[in-house]
N, C-alpha and C positions, 0 to 999 in steps of 0.2 A: 660505408660512411656515410654516415647519418646527414641528410639534406640540415639546411638551417631552419629552424623554428619560424613557422608562422606567426605563431602567438605565444608570449612569454610571458611568466610573471617572476619579478627580481625582488628578494627582499622585501615582500609585500606585508606588511601588518594592516589589520582593521580593529578598529575598537567602535563600539557602541556607548557612548558616554564613557564611564571610566573604567569599562570591561573591554577589554581588548579580546579578540576573538581567533584572530588569526596572528601568528608570532613567525612572521619572518617565512614565508612562503615562495619557493622557488619552482616553477613547474615550466614543460615546455609543449608546445603542440605542433605536431611535423604533419608536413602535406602527404596524404597517402598512408597514415598511419591512426591507427583507433587506441586511444590514451583511456584505461580505466582508471577513473577516480573514488575512491572508495575509503568508507571509515563509517564510524559507529554515528548515529544520530547525535547531532549536536558537536562533530569532530569540525565543522566548517567547508564541509563540502558544496551546501549552496550559497555561501558568502563569498567563495572562490570563484564560482562559476559567475555569478552575477557581477563579480569584477572585471573578469574575461569577458562578459558581454556588454559591459557598460552600464548595467541597471545601477551600479552603486561604486564610487571612486575608493580607491585603498585611501587609509589614514597616512600611510607612509609608503614608499616602495616604489617600483617602476612597472606599468604595463608597455611592452614592446611588441609592434607589428611591423613583422619584416627587419626586425632590426633595432628599426626606430620608434624612441619613446613616443606615446600617445596619452590622451585624455580625454575619453570618450565623457561628454555631458549628461548622456541621456541612451536607451537602448537603441534610439533610432541613429545614433553617430555609430554604435557599433554594427547594425544592420546594414547601414552606407558601406561600412569598411566589410562586410560579406561574412560579420558574426554574425550566424542565428542561433537562438536558445528555445529548445523546447521544455516546458515547465515540468515539472511533476504535477504539478496542480493546473488544470486546464485552464487556458489562457481564450478561452474564446467568448463570444457573442451568444448567449444561449436563443435570445428571440430571434437573430439573424439567422440566414440560411447558411448551408455549407459555402456555397458558391462567394457569397457576401463576406464569408471569415475569412475565407484562402486570399479574397481581392482587397480585406479592409485597408484603407488608408492609402493605397496603393490602385486605386478602379482604373481600369481601362475605360478611354472614351472616342468616341465617333466625333461626326464632325459636330453634332448638338448634344448628343445624349450620351449616356452610358453604353457602351457594348456590351451589352449583357449577354448576348450570344457567343461573344469569342470567349467571355469569362466564364461561361458554363460550360465551352468545351474545352478550354484548357483544365477547368476545375476536374471534369471528368477523365481527363488524360493523368494528371496528377493523382486522382484517387487509384486507377487503374495500376499505377505504378506500384502501389503499395497491395494490391489486390483486393481493396476495399469497394464492395458493392453497394455504394450509397447514391441516393439521387443527390444531384448538385442543389436542388430546390429545395429540399429538406428543411425545416428549422432544426438549429443545433439541439434544441430542448427535446427534439423525440427520439436522439439517436443514444444506443446504448454507450457505456462508460470505453468499453474497448473500439468502437466506432469514433467515438470523440476522440481518442488516443492517436488513432491511424489519420483522422482528418487535420490534426496537429501536426503530423509528420510528412502528410500532403503538403500543409502551407508553409513549411519548411523547405521541402523542395522546390516548391515555386519559387525561391528564392534565390537558387544558384549562390549555394552559400560556400565560401572559402574554409570558413569554419563552422560546425555544428556541434551544438552542445545539448546534450540528450542528458536531463534530469530524471531518472527512473522511468524510461521511457516503456518498460515492459509490465509495469505493475499490476495493469488491468488488461494484459492482452492473455490472449488463449496461448495455448503450444503453435499452433499452427501458426496464427499471426506473428508471434516472436520470430517464429523460422521467416516469413515473408519480410520483415522487420531488420532481421539480418543479412537477410540477401539482398535488401537496398541498401544496408550499410557495407556492405562489401562491395556494392558497385560504386558508391560515393568516392569508398578510399580507392579503388580503382582507377578513378577519374581526378585524383589528386586531392580531394576532400581533407582536410583535417577534422577528425570526428574525437569530441571527449563524451565518455559513457558512465554513467552512473549507475549501479546497481547494488541491492543487497544481496542478489543469488548470484554467488561465487562461481557455479557453474557456467553461468552465462559470460562473467569473465573471462574465465578460461577459453569460451568458445569463440569471442569474437574480439578480445583485445590483444593489442600487441606489446602494450607496455602497461605496466600501472603503477600507480602513485597510491600512496596510502597515507591518510589523514588520523593522527590521534590528539584529540584536545589542542586543535589549530596549527598542530605543527605537520610537517612531514617525516616520516618515519621510515617509509622504504619508497625507493623508485627505481623499477628495473625491468626487465623483460619477464613477459608472464610465464615464458616455458620454462623460468627460474626459480619458482615458487608455486609450491601447491596450495590448494584451499585451506589445509590447517595452517600452514604457514602463513596466507593472509588474513584467516580468523584472527590470530594469535597476535599478529602483529598490529590489526585493528584495537581491539582491546585489552591488550597488553596482559592477558591472562589466557590458559589453556581452555577453548570451548570445544574440543573434540567429544566431550561427554555432554553433548547437547540435551538430550533427553532424558529427563529423569526417571529410575524405574520405577514399576507401580510397585505399592506394598505388597506383603504378603498377604494371604488369606481371600484377596478377590474381592469382587462387591456384595453389597448387603440387599436388604430387601428393595423390592420396587418402590420407587418414590412417584414415577410421573407413567400412566398409561393413556395413549392416545390409539385409538381404533376409529378410523374411517374418516380420517379429516380432508375434506374438500376446499380447496380455495380456486373459486372461479377465474379460469383463464391461465391458471398456473400450475395446481396440483390436485389430483385425486386418489383418494382410499390410501391415504398415507397411515399406516400404523407402525407403533414400535413402543418400547419398553425402555426405561431408562432408572437404574439403580443406585441406591445411595452409594458413595464411595467411587463412582465410576465415570469414567470420560468415554462420551460417544461421539465417535466423529463423523461427520456428514458429508461424502463424497459427491462429484460427479462433476460433468463438464458445466460451463458456462450457459445457462438457458434452462439447465436441468428441475429448477426449479425449488432449489435448497431455500435460499433465501424467502423465497415468498410463501412457502408451507410453515416455516419459523414464525415468519409474520404476521401470518393466519393466526398459529398457536395462541401468540402474544396479544391478539387481539387489536394490530395494527394493520390489518387487512380483512376484509369481510370475509367470512370462513365459516363452515359448520362442521361437525364431528358426531359422531353415532357416540362417541363416549371420551371424556376427557376427564382420567382421575387424577388426582392429587394425594399421596399417602391412603390410597384405598376408598377415597371418597369422592364422589362425581362432583364436579365443578362448571361451572359455565363460564369463559372467557369472552365477552364482547367489545372489550377495551383494554388499553393497555394497563389502567389501574387496578383491574379485575387481576390481571398476572401477578401484579406486585402483591395485591392482597393475599394473594396464595402462596407467596414465596417463590414466584416465577419470573426471573428478571433476565431482560434481552440487552446483551450489550451491541448495537450496531456498527456492521461493515464501513461505515461511510462517518468516522469520527468528525469531519470537520463540518460535515452539512448538516448532519443529523445527531451528533453525539456531545458537540462542546458548543459555548458560545464564543468565538475567536477574538471578541472583542472584549471580552469580561477577565478578571483575574482568576487565579487559582481557586481563591475561595469561594467564591460565586458558583464556579461551574462545580464543585466538589459537592455542594450541598442541595443544589437544586434539584436533586430528584428527591429528596428527602427532608425538605425544609420542615415537615411538621416535627422533626426530633428536635428542632432548634426555633422553637416557638411559635411556627405558622406566622400570624399577622406581623407580630413585633418579634424582629429576629435577634437571637443571642448571639451575636457576632462574637464574643468571647468564647462560646460553645465552639462556632465554626473556627476561630483560630487554633483551639485543641483540636478539634478533629484535624485540620489541614496539618499541624505538627504531626498528629500522628500516620496521617497519609504518608507526607514526603519521608518517613522513617520506615513504614512498611512497604513502599511501592518506590522507593529509591528515584522520587521524581527530584531531577536537578533543574532549577532556575534560577537565575540569577538574582533576582528578584521577586518575594511574593506578590508583589501587585503587579506582575508583568502580564500583559494581553497574553491569553493563551494562544493565542494564532500566531505569536513569535518564539513558542517553544517548537524543539524538535519534534519530530513525528512520533518518535519513541516516549519521548517525554509527555506528550499528547495522548497517546495510547495507555501509558501507565495512569494517567490522570484521569482516563474516563473508565480504566478498571476501578480506580478506588471510588470514584463515583458510585458506580453502580452495585458496589459494596456498602455504601451506606446503607441501601435498602435493605441490608441485610437478608439478601434471599437464601433459599434453601437450595434451588434448583438454576443454575446459571447458564444462561446459553451465550457463547461466543460467537461472533461470525467474525470471520479472517481477521481473526486476533492479533496476529504480526505482519500486516500486508504494509509495506515500505517501511518495516522497520530493521534495522541492523542485528547481526548475529548475536551480539554482546546482549542485545534488550531483547531478543527473544530469549535466550537463555534463559532471561530472567522471569519473562513471562510465562514460559513452560514451567518452570520450578513453582512460579506462584499456581498455576493451575493445579500442577499435581498434589501441593500442598492444600489446597482447598478440597481435592478429592480425598484426600487422605484424612480430613478433618469432618468428613461425613457429606460433604455436598455433594449434588448430582450434576454434572456439566454435560451438556451438548455443543461440539465445537464443530463448527463449519469452516471448512478451509479448501483454497484450490492448491494449494501446497501439498502434494504428495506424500514426499518426505515428512513431512510435518503429520498427519493423518496416518502415515505408517506408525512414525515414529511416538506418538503422543497419544495414542487412541488406545482403550481395552477392545472396545467392538467399533464397528465401522458400518454404517449405513449407505449404502451407492444409492443415488437415485438416478433416472434417467425419464426426460420427457414427463416431468411431473410425477412420476412414480416411484416409489421405492422397489428397486427389482433384485438387490442381495443384500444380506445381513453376514458380514463375517467376523468370526472371533480367531483368537491363536494363531496360530500358523499360517491360516486362510488369509491374513491381513500382509498383503503384501502389494505393491504398485502395479505389478503384472497383473493380479488377478481383479484388482478394483478398476484399473483402466477396461480389462475387456468388458465388465460389467458395465460400467458408462458408457461404451459404445455401442453396446448391444451384442457382442459375441459370446458372452458367459466365462466360466472360468477357464483355465489352460488346458488342454487335454492329459498334460501331465498330473495337474491336479484333479480334475474330474476322475482319472484312473485311480 
């Protein structure tokens, strides 16, 4: 017999202005259970979680805590009731220390002053519980993204939550860090905590969740035990169509001539002696563990970091790239891994973001807004960008639509060589399928593409060749049947190819 729900939604609707985004949501969170809430970007997951945690009120319907209707006026009311939410976007004060972030707003006091020694001791204890080897006195601005995520989790643990809501907690974590997180989730489950978990990685849902609720277009389309549905079934329920054929096949004939040749690229402190070639019509995957220097190498190549190279050739001609404008001039364009901080202006609309990188095409000083609107019409059609209004602030779009807009933005520069860094991070499976099809179509049209990705299945499924990096160096180049998760991981950790493959 199932225990009574700790926290529930009953017939919850939510509207923003005239647009209703949730259409009668019913949902239950039970003690000692992990509920996975999944769906495409824009399906209503984040809004549902914010209503549960007290960040937003429902337009209609009821929120029940221990069977009694409640109305949270703020997230603080939710936290007082024992409901803690870990956001997909970090909710940390960058200039404060880890210790100050963990106790922000609920500092411990001694007789006269703050009890910093006790706060530091407890912070170290919470960090140890998630195997995070960070000094509590370190400013958050100095931490890696994965360490920031573990600090967020440690902060949540410090609040002794009855209900823990986790929005994409594994998006920036390594495999080892995910294992640590899941061990902590299991411990919380055993102690009676109700956990809501969202992820676009359906393998994680199968591993950690007891039940799964699937949203599509603001409605619940499936609710049941995880053991009763496979990953293909989840994906189909999420997007309303078959996504089993996720990766489009490479065209016949193979790649063409060399478009980019790099020899002896050094990025001080990050990469040494990196050399590779990229051919027309090819997707070159770049794999490696976090910290291997993948992003830094490409940023150095594109003029975003200080770097030097023995040779950079584009279309057989030596070029010099000292800044991003040089790269764009030679038809080389980089799509950043961080769409929110470095890729898009979140407070601006679709049109301003789309044309920002290629303003010279739209008049330069005096902007031809009519031409911008026509370009936006085309981008919305080509990239299936879904927004309620054209003037909506980009920060209010779902992650998938932000990523499609970012792709449309970089394509305004008409690159011949496109470098995409983590192109599907935090993106649902339906949008992934669209982005994979777009990249393969670009390659088929004669573009050359470099794809940096931490998702091994993505690297294997989409790449024509794979370059593996470790500790700032290229340690392997794989093609054909050599491309497998096993082989890539072995090179990435420094043990080489499997004995069977070597034989």
